[in-house]
TORVOTI-315285 format. One record per residue (C-alpha): residue in one letter; residue number from 1; x, y, z. Coordinates in steps of 0.001 Angstrom, whole numbers, plus 500000, padded with zeros to 6 digits. Layout:
// residues N
type | seq | px | py | pz
A | NUM | X | Y | Z;
...
This chain:
// residues 624
type | seq | px | py | pz
X | 1 | 496925 | 509875 | 462903;
X | 2 | 494070 | 507514 | 463779;
X | 3 | 496521 | 505063 | 465297;
X | 4 | 498130 | 507868 | 467267;
X | 5 | 494731 | 508923 | 468571;
X | 6 | 494155 | 505355 | 469666;
X | 7 | 497120 | 505718 | 471971;
X | 8 | 495692 | 508966 | 473335;
X | 9 | 498778 | 511011 | 472405;
X | 10 | 500276 | 512820 | 469431;
X | 11 | 504111 | 512684 | 469187;
X | 12 | 504640 | 516393 | 468536;
X | 13 | 501647 | 517776 | 470470;
X | 14 | 501514 | 519620 | 473794;
X | 15 | 501270 | 517397 | 476835;
X | 16 | 497800 | 516776 | 478295;
X | 17 | 497115 | 518129 | 481768;
X | 18 | 497973 | 517428 | 484470;
X | 19 | 501580 | 516487 | 483731;
X | 20 | 503141 | 518381 | 486643;
X | 21 | 501935 | 518678 | 490243;
X | 22 | 502108 | 521897 | 492257;
X | 23 | 504447 | 522432 | 495200;
X | 24 | 501857 | 521495 | 497835;
X | 25 | 500957 | 518241 | 496101;
X | 26 | 504639 | 517416 | 495569;
X | 27 | 505161 | 517921 | 499298;
X | 28 | 502400 | 515439 | 500051;
X | 29 | 503851 | 512928 | 497580;
X | 30 | 507301 | 513205 | 499145;
X | 31 | 505826 | 512879 | 502650;
X | 32 | 503851 | 509756 | 501743;
X | 33 | 506926 | 508282 | 500029;
X | 34 | 509292 | 509305 | 502817;
X | 35 | 510495 | 505792 | 503554;
X | 36 | 511192 | 505034 | 499889;
X | 37 | 513060 | 508319 | 499535;
X | 38 | 515148 | 507874 | 502691;
X | 39 | 516402 | 504445 | 501628;
X | 40 | 516857 | 505373 | 497968;
X | 41 | 518984 | 508501 | 498377;
X | 42 | 522203 | 506808 | 499601;
X | 43 | 521991 | 504277 | 496773;
X | 44 | 521280 | 507029 | 494244;
X | 45 | 524335 | 508946 | 495442;
X | 46 | 526563 | 505921 | 494774;
X | 47 | 524857 | 505279 | 491446;
X | 48 | 525400 | 508869 | 490329;
X | 49 | 529115 | 508570 | 491082;
X | 50 | 529239 | 505839 | 488429;
X | 51 | 527548 | 507903 | 485701;
X | 52 | 528390 | 511525 | 486528;
X | 53 | 531151 | 511657 | 483908;
X | 54 | 528553 | 511125 | 481180;
X | 55 | 525617 | 513296 | 480170;
X | 56 | 523262 | 511451 | 482529;
X | 57 | 521062 | 511880 | 485582;
X | 58 | 519586 | 509555 | 488220;
X | 59 | 515854 | 509781 | 488857;
X | 60 | 513446 | 508367 | 491456;
X | 61 | 509717 | 508294 | 490652;
X | 62 | 506802 | 507152 | 492792;
X | 63 | 504327 | 504404 | 491879;
X | 64 | 502313 | 506865 | 489761;
X | 65 | 505300 | 508049 | 487731;
X | 66 | 505769 | 511397 | 489504;
X | 67 | 509443 | 512353 | 489887;
X | 68 | 510430 | 512646 | 493579;
X | 69 | 514209 | 513108 | 493497;
X | 70 | 516829 | 513744 | 490806;
X | 71 | 520641 | 513893 | 490674;
X | 72 | 522653 | 515184 | 487752;
X | 73 | 525242 | 517594 | 486415;
X | 74 | 524002 | 521154 | 486115;
X | 75 | 524545 | 521326 | 482350;
X | 76 | 522514 | 518204 | 481667;
X | 77 | 519872 | 519004 | 484295;
X | 78 | 519153 | 522270 | 482520;
X | 79 | 518570 | 520419 | 479268;
X | 80 | 516561 | 517706 | 481018;
X | 81 | 514253 | 520242 | 482645;
X | 82 | 513191 | 521376 | 479172;
X | 83 | 511531 | 517972 | 478760;
X | 84 | 510224 | 517997 | 482353;
X | 85 | 512804 | 515655 | 483886;
X | 86 | 512362 | 517513 | 487165;
X | 87 | 510676 | 516854 | 490504;
X | 88 | 506899 | 517007 | 490305;
X | 89 | 506682 | 516040 | 486634;
X | 90 | 504642 | 512975 | 485721;
X | 91 | 506182 | 510380 | 483417;
X | 92 | 503190 | 508071 | 483433;
X | 93 | 502526 | 506574 | 479980;
X | 94 | 499179 | 508356 | 480020;
X | 95 | 501008 | 511658 | 479604;
X | 96 | 504207 | 510741 | 477725;
X | 97 | 503597 | 507481 | 475923;
X | 98 | 506507 | 505049 | 475744;
X | 99 | 509270 | 506089 | 478144;
X | 100 | 511392 | 504079 | 480556;
X | 101 | 509713 | 505214 | 483796;
X | 102 | 506116 | 504961 | 482601;
X | 103 | 506604 | 501725 | 480689;
X | 104 | 508496 | 500102 | 483595;
X | 105 | 505492 | 500946 | 485794;
X | 106 | 503051 | 499559 | 483235;
X | 107 | 505031 | 496381 | 482620;
X | 108 | 506234 | 495880 | 486184;
X | 109 | 509727 | 495101 | 484889;
X | 110 | 513040 | 496692 | 483914;
X | 111 | 513312 | 498342 | 480519;
X | 112 | 515537 | 500479 | 478271;
X | 113 | 514115 | 503035 | 475851;
X | 114 | 516557 | 504406 | 473269;
X | 115 | 516215 | 507647 | 471321;
X | 116 | 513441 | 507297 | 468758;
X | 117 | 511741 | 504536 | 470747;
X | 118 | 510287 | 507322 | 472914;
X | 119 | 506760 | 508135 | 471784;
X | 120 | 507144 | 511921 | 472149;
X | 121 | 509574 | 513495 | 469703;
X | 122 | 510875 | 515942 | 472322;
X | 123 | 512295 | 512992 | 474298;
X | 124 | 514163 | 511356 | 471422;
X | 125 | 517528 | 512830 | 472486;
X | 126 | 517365 | 510571 | 475585;
X | 127 | 518336 | 507010 | 476357;
X | 128 | 516614 | 505910 | 479563;
X | 129 | 516926 | 502781 | 481696;
X | 130 | 514444 | 502103 | 484504;
X | 131 | 513816 | 499373 | 487058;
X | 132 | 510794 | 499072 | 489369;
X | 133 | 511165 | 498997 | 493160;
X | 134 | 508769 | 496676 | 494998;
X | 135 | 508023 | 495999 | 498662;
X | 136 | 508382 | 492718 | 500538;
X | 137 | 504758 | 491902 | 499663;
X | 138 | 505107 | 492743 | 495969;
X | 139 | 503619 | 496243 | 496106;
X | 140 | 505012 | 498530 | 493399;
X | 141 | 506608 | 501430 | 495294;
X | 142 | 508361 | 503381 | 492572;
X | 143 | 510917 | 503361 | 489770;
X | 144 | 514661 | 504053 | 489662;
X | 145 | 515905 | 505489 | 486367;
X | 146 | 519064 | 506675 | 484619;
X | 147 | 518374 | 509095 | 481782;
X | 148 | 521109 | 510443 | 479528;
X | 149 | 522032 | 511699 | 476104;
X | 150 | 521364 | 508862 | 473629;
X | 151 | 524829 | 509362 | 472139;
X | 152 | 526550 | 508513 | 475428;
X | 153 | 524586 | 505411 | 476375;
X | 154 | 526538 | 502599 | 478052;
X | 155 | 525741 | 498869 | 477839;
X | 156 | 526338 | 498430 | 481584;
X | 157 | 523648 | 500953 | 482577;
X | 158 | 520901 | 498328 | 482559;
X | 159 | 522780 | 496177 | 485053;
X | 160 | 523662 | 499165 | 487248;
X | 161 | 520046 | 500311 | 487540;
X | 162 | 518770 | 496837 | 488323;
X | 163 | 521444 | 496263 | 490960;
X | 164 | 520690 | 499628 | 492585;
X | 165 | 516950 | 498882 | 492638;
X | 166 | 517620 | 495545 | 494346;
X | 167 | 519775 | 497304 | 496953;
X | 168 | 516942 | 499728 | 497715;
X | 169 | 514442 | 496882 | 497998;
X | 170 | 516699 | 495019 | 500430;
X | 171 | 517174 | 498143 | 502559;
X | 172 | 513422 | 498676 | 502677;
X | 173 | 512738 | 495064 | 503657;
X | 174 | 515163 | 495282 | 506576;
X | 175 | 513772 | 498647 | 507705;
X | 176 | 510065 | 497815 | 507468;
X | 177 | 510099 | 494302 | 508920;
X | 178 | 511901 | 494781 | 512215;
X | 179 | 509141 | 492973 | 514092;
X | 180 | 509694 | 489827 | 512026;
X | 181 | 512456 | 487273 | 511529;
X | 182 | 514447 | 487536 | 508290;
X | 183 | 516044 | 484637 | 506464;
X | 184 | 518934 | 485583 | 504178;
X | 185 | 519548 | 482823 | 501656;
X | 186 | 521521 | 481910 | 498563;
X | 187 | 522537 | 478684 | 496768;
X | 188 | 526159 | 479560 | 497619;
X | 189 | 527295 | 480353 | 501142;
X | 190 | 529356 | 483296 | 499883;
X | 191 | 526271 | 484840 | 498233;
X | 192 | 524702 | 485762 | 501566;
X | 193 | 525290 | 489420 | 502346;
X | 194 | 525648 | 490412 | 498693;
X | 195 | 523135 | 492240 | 496536;
X | 196 | 522274 | 488872 | 494976;
X | 197 | 521047 | 487329 | 498246;
X | 198 | 517467 | 486327 | 498777;
X | 199 | 515593 | 487691 | 501790;
X | 200 | 512443 | 486099 | 503192;
X | 201 | 510393 | 487592 | 506032;
X | 202 | 508867 | 485140 | 508534;
X | 203 | 506087 | 485986 | 511006;
X | 204 | 506183 | 484956 | 514639;
X | 205 | 504131 | 481821 | 513973;
X | 206 | 506173 | 480626 | 511011;
X | 207 | 504337 | 482064 | 507980;
X | 208 | 506162 | 483608 | 505023;
X | 209 | 504879 | 487204 | 505051;
X | 210 | 507233 | 488800 | 502542;
X | 211 | 510535 | 488703 | 500739;
X | 212 | 512569 | 490084 | 497895;
X | 213 | 512225 | 488604 | 494426;
X | 214 | 515232 | 486325 | 494748;
X | 215 | 514140 | 485007 | 498127;
X | 216 | 510622 | 484172 | 496994;
X | 217 | 511921 | 482593 | 493794;
X | 218 | 514349 | 480343 | 495681;
X | 219 | 511476 | 479171 | 497860;
X | 220 | 509357 | 478623 | 494714;
X | 221 | 506761 | 481185 | 495841;
X | 222 | 504875 | 483849 | 493899;
X | 223 | 503867 | 487198 | 495494;
X | 224 | 500213 | 486102 | 495712;
X | 225 | 501281 | 483149 | 497899;
X | 226 | 502897 | 485450 | 500458;
X | 227 | 501044 | 484952 | 503724;
X | 228 | 499575 | 481628 | 502616;
X | 229 | 502659 | 479394 | 502986;
X | 230 | 504385 | 478137 | 506106;
X | 231 | 508153 | 477812 | 506217;
X | 232 | 507915 | 474221 | 507468;
X | 233 | 506223 | 473230 | 504196;
X | 234 | 509050 | 474723 | 502127;
X | 235 | 512279 | 473629 | 503838;
X | 236 | 513465 | 470439 | 505479;
X | 237 | 514720 | 472308 | 508566;
X | 238 | 512186 | 473719 | 511068;
X | 239 | 512320 | 477320 | 512159;
X | 240 | 513324 | 476481 | 515733;
X | 241 | 516445 | 474733 | 514383;
X | 242 | 517403 | 477890 | 512496;
X | 243 | 516830 | 479933 | 515651;
X | 244 | 518961 | 477535 | 517663;
X | 245 | 521717 | 477796 | 515019;
X | 246 | 521645 | 481583 | 515312;
X | 247 | 521943 | 481414 | 519085;
X | 248 | 524963 | 479099 | 518834;
X | 249 | 526696 | 480719 | 515858;
X | 250 | 524965 | 483990 | 514926;
X | 251 | 527173 | 484731 | 511913;
X | 252 | 527266 | 481255 | 510396;
X | 253 | 524766 | 480145 | 507755;
X | 254 | 523087 | 476746 | 507770;
X | 255 | 522695 | 474349 | 504846;
X | 256 | 519046 | 473419 | 504206;
X | 257 | 517088 | 471809 | 501385;
X | 258 | 513897 | 472687 | 499610;
X | 259 | 511272 | 469979 | 499248;
X | 260 | 512594 | 469280 | 495738;
X | 261 | 516093 | 468638 | 497117;
X | 262 | 517685 | 471937 | 496034;
X | 263 | 520311 | 473005 | 498595;
X | 264 | 520319 | 476528 | 500010;
X | 265 | 522375 | 478298 | 502647;
X | 266 | 520302 | 480244 | 505183;
X | 267 | 521309 | 482853 | 507760;
X | 268 | 518632 | 483922 | 510255;
X | 269 | 518615 | 487534 | 511445;
X | 270 | 516590 | 489310 | 514115;
X | 271 | 516668 | 492864 | 515373;
X | 272 | 518449 | 493290 | 518694;
X | 273 | 516249 | 493419 | 521774;
X | 274 | 513688 | 490760 | 520946;
X | 275 | 513266 | 487506 | 522847;
X | 276 | 511919 | 484390 | 521180;
X | 277 | 509284 | 482139 | 522717;
X | 278 | 509597 | 478751 | 521030;
X | 279 | 507492 | 476643 | 523328;
X | 280 | 504049 | 476888 | 521718;
X | 281 | 504337 | 474993 | 518425;
X | 282 | 507216 | 472620 | 517661;
X | 283 | 509166 | 473742 | 514645;
X | 284 | 507705 | 477264 | 514577;
X | 285 | 508174 | 480549 | 516343;
X | 286 | 504961 | 481374 | 518192;
X | 287 | 505616 | 485039 | 518804;
X | 288 | 508264 | 487677 | 519396;
X | 289 | 508179 | 489127 | 522895;
X | 290 | 509840 | 492094 | 524510;
X | 291 | 511506 | 491843 | 527908;
X | 292 | 509152 | 492590 | 530786;
X | 293 | 508470 | 496292 | 531069;
X | 294 | 509659 | 497113 | 527538;
X | 295 | 507205 | 498687 | 525143;
X | 296 | 508004 | 500106 | 521707;
X | 297 | 506732 | 500144 | 518150;
X | 298 | 507736 | 496510 | 517639;
X | 299 | 505374 | 495198 | 520317;
X | 300 | 502520 | 497673 | 520760;
X | 301 | 498897 | 497207 | 519775;
X | 302 | 499412 | 498822 | 516365;
X | 303 | 502231 | 496390 | 515580;
X | 304 | 499894 | 493504 | 516384;
X | 305 | 497534 | 494706 | 513640;
X | 306 | 500327 | 495245 | 511096;
X | 307 | 500178 | 492619 | 508349;
X | 308 | 502555 | 494263 | 505893;
X | 309 | 500752 | 496934 | 503870;
X | 310 | 503073 | 499959 | 503693;
X | 311 | 500273 | 502537 | 503507;
X | 312 | 498615 | 501108 | 506618;
X | 313 | 502013 | 500954 | 508322;
X | 314 | 502722 | 504563 | 507380;
X | 315 | 499421 | 505624 | 508954;
X | 316 | 500267 | 503638 | 512087;
X | 317 | 503751 | 505156 | 512328;
X | 318 | 502327 | 508677 | 512069;
X | 319 | 499597 | 507982 | 514630;
X | 320 | 502126 | 506443 | 517005;
X | 321 | 504146 | 509676 | 516975;
X | 322 | 501241 | 511785 | 518243;
X | 323 | 499772 | 509236 | 520682;
X | 324 | 501583 | 510914 | 523593;
X | 325 | 500890 | 514481 | 522449;
X | 326 | 497782 | 516713 | 522690;
X | 327 | 497198 | 516461 | 518944;
X | 328 | 493767 | 515298 | 517683;
X | 329 | 493796 | 512390 | 515247;
X | 330 | 491440 | 512270 | 512264;
X | 331 | 491145 | 508833 | 510648;
X | 332 | 489735 | 508717 | 507135;
X | 333 | 488784 | 505672 | 505098;
X | 334 | 485908 | 503848 | 503476;
X | 335 | 483283 | 502094 | 505580;
X | 336 | 484560 | 498779 | 506873;
X | 337 | 488317 | 499444 | 506679;
X | 338 | 488711 | 499186 | 510469;
X | 339 | 488827 | 502810 | 511619;
X | 340 | 487593 | 502085 | 515153;
X | 341 | 489938 | 499100 | 515470;
X | 342 | 492808 | 501354 | 514379;
X | 343 | 491786 | 504074 | 516855;
X | 344 | 491593 | 501590 | 519726;
X | 345 | 495069 | 500280 | 518821;
X | 346 | 496443 | 503850 | 518846;
X | 347 | 494910 | 504319 | 522306;
X | 348 | 496383 | 501031 | 523540;
X | 349 | 499789 | 501988 | 522106;
X | 350 | 499954 | 505336 | 523920;
X | 351 | 500353 | 506594 | 527480;
X | 352 | 496565 | 506577 | 528081;
X | 353 | 496286 | 502794 | 527670;
X | 354 | 494490 | 501327 | 530650;
X | 355 | 492275 | 504419 | 530824;
X | 356 | 488782 | 504586 | 529228;
X | 357 | 488365 | 504317 | 525472;
X | 358 | 484905 | 505738 | 524794;
X | 359 | 483536 | 505305 | 521259;
X | 360 | 480361 | 506862 | 519912;
X | 361 | 479004 | 506577 | 516380;
X | 362 | 477621 | 510002 | 515488;
X | 363 | 475602 | 508498 | 512630;
X | 364 | 473897 | 505897 | 514843;
X | 365 | 472639 | 508185 | 517636;
X | 366 | 469315 | 509960 | 516910;
X | 367 | 469807 | 513678 | 516371;
X | 368 | 467546 | 514592 | 519306;
X | 369 | 469610 | 512445 | 521692;
X | 370 | 473184 | 513106 | 520609;
X | 371 | 473532 | 516242 | 522749;
X | 372 | 472535 | 514390 | 525906;
X | 373 | 474650 | 511391 | 524885;
X | 374 | 477782 | 513490 | 524491;
X | 375 | 477483 | 516214 | 527131;
X | 376 | 475362 | 514520 | 529802;
X | 377 | 472471 | 516065 | 531685;
X | 378 | 471328 | 517075 | 535142;
X | 379 | 468562 | 515124 | 536963;
X | 380 | 465171 | 515875 | 535420;
X | 381 | 466666 | 517886 | 532557;
X | 382 | 464019 | 516640 | 530119;
X | 383 | 461131 | 514221 | 529861;
X | 384 | 462419 | 510669 | 530009;
X | 385 | 465750 | 511639 | 531585;
X | 386 | 467185 | 509331 | 534235;
X | 387 | 466422 | 510371 | 537802;
X | 388 | 470088 | 510693 | 538713;
X | 389 | 471134 | 512338 | 535433;
X | 390 | 474017 | 511255 | 533189;
X | 391 | 477710 | 512053 | 533018;
X | 392 | 477792 | 511972 | 529208;
X | 393 | 480363 | 510241 | 527044;
X | 394 | 482828 | 513148 | 527148;
X | 395 | 483128 | 512917 | 530954;
X | 396 | 483225 | 509107 | 530794;
X | 397 | 486375 | 509481 | 528679;
X | 398 | 488138 | 511417 | 531455;
X | 399 | 491839 | 510579 | 531416;
X | 400 | 491462 | 508356 | 528365;
X | 401 | 490382 | 508699 | 524730;
X | 402 | 487150 | 509888 | 523118;
X | 403 | 486553 | 508379 | 519686;
X | 404 | 483877 | 510052 | 517539;
X | 405 | 483109 | 507780 | 514596;
X | 406 | 481445 | 509221 | 511476;
X | 407 | 481859 | 512737 | 512837;
X | 408 | 480863 | 514075 | 509429;
X | 409 | 477273 | 513125 | 510306;
X | 410 | 477212 | 515177 | 513507;
X | 411 | 474453 | 517858 | 513417;
X | 412 | 475733 | 521422 | 512984;
X | 413 | 474339 | 522553 | 516360;
X | 414 | 476281 | 519801 | 518114;
X | 415 | 479399 | 520802 | 516217;
X | 416 | 479188 | 524245 | 517838;
X | 417 | 478948 | 522746 | 521326;
X | 418 | 481759 | 520263 | 520688;
X | 419 | 483999 | 523057 | 519419;
X | 420 | 483389 | 524999 | 522631;
X | 421 | 484309 | 521966 | 524745;
X | 422 | 487522 | 521459 | 522792;
X | 423 | 488455 | 525119 | 523196;
X | 424 | 487564 | 525476 | 526883;
X | 425 | 488319 | 521872 | 527949;
X | 426 | 485189 | 521752 | 530115;
X | 427 | 481664 | 520371 | 529752;
X | 428 | 478367 | 521960 | 530791;
X | 429 | 475643 | 519296 | 531145;
X | 430 | 472125 | 519858 | 529849;
X | 431 | 469702 | 521276 | 532397;
X | 432 | 472222 | 523440 | 534192;
X | 433 | 474945 | 522849 | 536727;
X | 434 | 478581 | 523941 | 536943;
X | 435 | 480970 | 523337 | 534076;
X | 436 | 483212 | 520306 | 534655;
X | 437 | 486857 | 520202 | 533464;
X | 438 | 487653 | 517324 | 531123;
X | 439 | 490882 | 515771 | 529949;
X | 440 | 490832 | 513275 | 527081;
X | 441 | 492637 | 512530 | 523839;
X | 442 | 490409 | 513090 | 520824;
X | 443 | 490205 | 510794 | 517813;
X | 444 | 487621 | 511175 | 515058;
X | 445 | 486836 | 509107 | 511993;
X | 446 | 484863 | 509621 | 508816;
X | 447 | 484236 | 507920 | 505506;
X | 448 | 483472 | 511216 | 503760;
X | 449 | 485874 | 513865 | 502501;
X | 450 | 485596 | 516201 | 505463;
X | 451 | 487584 | 519021 | 503885;
X | 452 | 485164 | 519179 | 500962;
X | 453 | 482219 | 519042 | 503365;
X | 454 | 483689 | 521997 | 505253;
X | 455 | 484262 | 523937 | 502031;
X | 456 | 480635 | 523308 | 501026;
X | 457 | 479270 | 524397 | 504405;
X | 458 | 478062 | 520928 | 505459;
X | 459 | 480630 | 520780 | 508264;
X | 460 | 481969 | 523650 | 510336;
X | 461 | 485390 | 524639 | 509055;
X | 462 | 486521 | 525839 | 512506;
X | 463 | 485713 | 522427 | 513983;
X | 464 | 487419 | 520703 | 511051;
X | 465 | 490677 | 522528 | 511730;
X | 466 | 490327 | 521828 | 515458;
X | 467 | 489975 | 518045 | 515044;
X | 468 | 492422 | 517806 | 512133;
X | 469 | 495662 | 517819 | 514101;
X | 470 | 496898 | 514808 | 512133;
X | 471 | 494963 | 513114 | 509352;
X | 472 | 495715 | 509544 | 508310;
X | 473 | 494069 | 507626 | 505478;
X | 474 | 493484 | 503900 | 505910;
X | 475 | 493663 | 501966 | 502623;
X | 476 | 490678 | 500112 | 501223;
X | 477 | 490904 | 496328 | 501093;
X | 478 | 491055 | 496253 | 497285;
X | 479 | 494240 | 498373 | 497322;
X | 480 | 496078 | 496596 | 500145;
X | 481 | 499145 | 494554 | 499290;
X | 482 | 498934 | 492237 | 502294;
X | 483 | 495747 | 490459 | 501223;
X | 484 | 497059 | 486935 | 501779;
X | 485 | 498521 | 487737 | 505217;
X | 486 | 495339 | 489554 | 506166;
X | 487 | 493285 | 486550 | 505100;
X | 488 | 495331 | 484249 | 507293;
X | 489 | 494990 | 486623 | 510252;
X | 490 | 491208 | 486748 | 509805;
X | 491 | 491011 | 482950 | 509626;
X | 492 | 492993 | 482649 | 512857;
X | 493 | 490727 | 485196 | 514564;
X | 494 | 487565 | 483471 | 513301;
X | 495 | 488770 | 479957 | 514130;
X | 496 | 491309 | 480041 | 516971;
X | 497 | 493117 | 476754 | 517343;
X | 498 | 492180 | 475518 | 513877;
X | 499 | 494680 | 475782 | 511004;
X | 500 | 492637 | 476840 | 507962;
X | 501 | 493654 | 478161 | 504558;
X | 502 | 492107 | 479337 | 501306;
X | 503 | 492731 | 477476 | 498049;
X | 504 | 495354 | 479438 | 496011;
X | 505 | 493137 | 479940 | 492926;
X | 506 | 490260 | 481193 | 495070;
X | 507 | 492588 | 483420 | 497096;
X | 508 | 493793 | 485059 | 493886;
X | 509 | 490212 | 485727 | 492765;
X | 510 | 489205 | 487029 | 496195;
X | 511 | 492137 | 489470 | 496063;
X | 512 | 490762 | 490867 | 492777;
X | 513 | 487247 | 491471 | 494132;
X | 514 | 486422 | 495160 | 494834;
X | 515 | 484999 | 494480 | 498346;
X | 516 | 482891 | 497628 | 498747;
X | 517 | 482355 | 496710 | 502417;
X | 518 | 486099 | 496202 | 502895;
X | 519 | 487338 | 494173 | 505902;
X | 520 | 483880 | 493988 | 507483;
X | 521 | 482420 | 492433 | 504335;
X | 522 | 485406 | 490126 | 503769;
X | 523 | 485411 | 488882 | 507365;
X | 524 | 481705 | 488071 | 507085;
X | 525 | 482331 | 486173 | 503850;
X | 526 | 485116 | 484139 | 505485;
X | 527 | 482955 | 483499 | 508562;
X | 528 | 480221 | 482048 | 506347;
X | 529 | 482737 | 479954 | 504383;
X | 530 | 484200 | 478565 | 507613;
X | 531 | 480718 | 477527 | 508730;
X | 532 | 480330 | 475548 | 505470;
X | 533 | 483457 | 473454 | 506115;
X | 534 | 483059 | 469850 | 507151;
X | 535 | 484800 | 468995 | 510447;
X | 536 | 487701 | 467318 | 508628;
X | 537 | 488135 | 470063 | 505997;
X | 538 | 490851 | 472706 | 506434;
X | 539 | 490841 | 474394 | 502998;
X | 540 | 488187 | 476908 | 501924;
X | 541 | 487292 | 476571 | 498250;
X | 542 | 484585 | 477728 | 495830;
X | 543 | 481910 | 475338 | 497133;
X | 544 | 482090 | 476911 | 500593;
X | 545 | 481084 | 480415 | 499455;
X | 546 | 477618 | 481912 | 499602;
X | 547 | 475736 | 482082 | 496297;
X | 548 | 475787 | 485872 | 495988;
X | 549 | 479568 | 485984 | 496434;
X | 550 | 479961 | 483147 | 493920;
X | 551 | 477996 | 485209 | 491392;
X | 552 | 480198 | 488249 | 492023;
X | 553 | 483437 | 486296 | 491744;
X | 554 | 482286 | 484505 | 488594;
X | 555 | 482004 | 487847 | 486775;
X | 556 | 485145 | 488833 | 484826;
X | 557 | 487682 | 490784 | 486868;
X | 558 | 488164 | 494426 | 485926;
X | 559 | 491050 | 494829 | 483472;
X | 560 | 494195 | 496231 | 485024;
X | 561 | 495962 | 499353 | 483785;
X | 562 | 493025 | 500444 | 481654;
X | 563 | 493376 | 503765 | 479885;
X | 564 | 491435 | 506864 | 481019;
X | 565 | 487883 | 507226 | 479704;
X | 566 | 488728 | 509927 | 477155;
X | 567 | 491377 | 507655 | 475636;
X | 568 | 488982 | 504705 | 475635;
X | 569 | 486440 | 506766 | 473709;
X | 570 | 489068 | 507751 | 471170;
X | 571 | 490093 | 504119 | 470792;
X | 572 | 486490 | 502997 | 470452;
X | 573 | 485757 | 505640 | 467836;
X | 574 | 488822 | 504616 | 465848;
X | 575 | 488209 | 500893 | 466181;
X | 576 | 484551 | 501096 | 465097;
X | 577 | 485241 | 503010 | 461900;
X | 578 | 484603 | 500943 | 458771;
X | 579 | 487798 | 499232 | 457698;
X | 580 | 488750 | 499726 | 454070;
X | 581 | 490115 | 496787 | 452114;
X | 582 | 493713 | 496238 | 453128;
X | 583 | 496126 | 497625 | 450562;
X | 584 | 499497 | 496845 | 452133;
X | 585 | 501240 | 495308 | 455138;
X | 586 | 501269 | 498592 | 457061;
X | 587 | 497491 | 498928 | 456807;
X | 588 | 497112 | 495281 | 457790;
X | 589 | 499317 | 495915 | 460850;
X | 590 | 497306 | 498963 | 461876;
X | 591 | 494021 | 497105 | 461411;
X | 592 | 495268 | 494290 | 463652;
X | 593 | 496344 | 496773 | 466315;
X | 594 | 492977 | 498560 | 466211;
X | 595 | 491181 | 495252 | 466578;
X | 596 | 493380 | 494196 | 469506;
X | 597 | 492798 | 497541 | 471231;
X | 598 | 489064 | 497203 | 470731;
X | 599 | 489002 | 493653 | 472123;
X | 600 | 491037 | 494697 | 475173;
X | 601 | 488932 | 497830 | 475878;
X | 602 | 492016 | 499988 | 475430;
X | 603 | 494271 | 498001 | 477749;
X | 604 | 497667 | 498431 | 476085;
X | 605 | 499342 | 495517 | 477906;
X | 606 | 496563 | 493090 | 476984;
X | 607 | 496518 | 494271 | 473368;
X | 608 | 500291 | 493833 | 473099;
X | 609 | 500037 | 490291 | 474471;
X | 610 | 497330 | 489438 | 471932;
X | 611 | 499573 | 490705 | 469138;
X | 612 | 502637 | 488913 | 470494;
X | 613 | 504661 | 492122 | 470840;
X | 614 | 505832 | 494295 | 473727;
X | 615 | 504080 | 497453 | 474881;
X | 616 | 506883 | 499665 | 473622;
X | 617 | 506744 | 497987 | 470205;
X | 618 | 502985 | 498585 | 470092;
X | 619 | 503471 | 502248 | 470971;
X | 620 | 506218 | 502573 | 468362;
X | 621 | 504037 | 501022 | 465661;
X | 622 | 501127 | 503278 | 466616;
X | 623 | 503468 | 506230 | 466312;
X | 624 | 504623 | 505227 | 462830;
């Protein structure tokens, strides 16, 4: 039982909480995973047609192991629901030990779990096959799974699930990269257009910004190199030649060669309606432009900030939908993630672009001045007031957008006045005078959890519901999947006209740093590193960093996929117990596993690698 405790689970015990989300939380999960769900359903329907004659079901889970969508025969679904194979249930390894969905998430690869290989006894009647679904930048989006009665397992299921997952990935790449050029490639001409084709996403200036696994592999790239490699350094044919080929013969692929001589066939694809400007840099595509007068989501200010992270893109897509409607936007995110930059891009992407964008930081204005700053004042309203008075920032935003940053720090008295303005749509300046009608779009931002602040009485709940027309959450830098592309964009912004890059090893380590100051901190670090470069240097490396950042990066990176704290404590308690003299091979095996778990601080993947076995084998041995 000690070994079972080390895994944090007992095979025949009740499941730890929470293993199933409520309806409201499931709704939020489905909403945030809308794009994954939309592109997975048609593929799941076809997949289910192949297995519906057997006692099987098709399952889609999100990146945390929560089931989002299931298909199956009623008789088997009823049996499956008894082991929580239903929407809202969590199949993360934390709650169910070895299982196809949870272990595929933990390993980042496809896997089959048969009968007794499941850690929990209640799941031993199942045979499950799962394959992860990843984005064009390598972000783990979810898992596709076929679960069925272990007596009716089929050897082709593994291939079916993997093929279906690749189809979903390809659909997502095409749908989420419409603003970019796509290269479809394969070593054989006939392979283009099949599920086996590689897809590589190219930015307007010729950088590889994404791709499916086959596409990146055929270009000899790893996911961490996405955004840090130019197409011209990978193929012997420049991008403008591929564009010219498409214009001459849009449906005919072109034979190209990698730098190592390997031949590939490439077909360039672009979404209809874009025009290509190829005059800026020979051999590259400088940018994608819309015809004069056209303006849509592929060319607006938000699209210009989009570097590939799906959570950021989801926030942008939602904000874009309300930019032309009288719906307040609340932007949440840690300090330094770019909330004001995002708000300004929303303004510039909507019908009020060209009108004032007035930003005020509620945390930076002294409490005794914020009322006058916001609402304005009549001449001589108070000591020190300007002789001719002040319009106030709300009236300055007339016809445009008012952006209130760190609104959670606004004094309660000012919250009352702001609420009145939002309800009555008019402003009364300090010191008297007639009320003045105002018309502006409202955007607010905060780094704190405003709902909790409202529940605790630190922020007026009526104002919270007034400003919370649509809430979007901007991801922190440490969780973004477009780190390499973002780095290249920052380098271009910091050094226009100079082609700089970061050494691959350093870029990998920078991507693992927690960056508590997010983009603001990272941009400052890159600015300092750029200043340390000699005039002839174009590659930032360790010697160009400031000493404090060097110290931080030299510390060991946090282990990935670590177990929750309660499981770590159980592991530690087990591992530190005095070890009796080994009596047999089983005790020797358990002692080795305890030692590996102790050395890896409970990280199951790391422990399994140390032992030279797979995660599922480690779980199975712990269960024995």
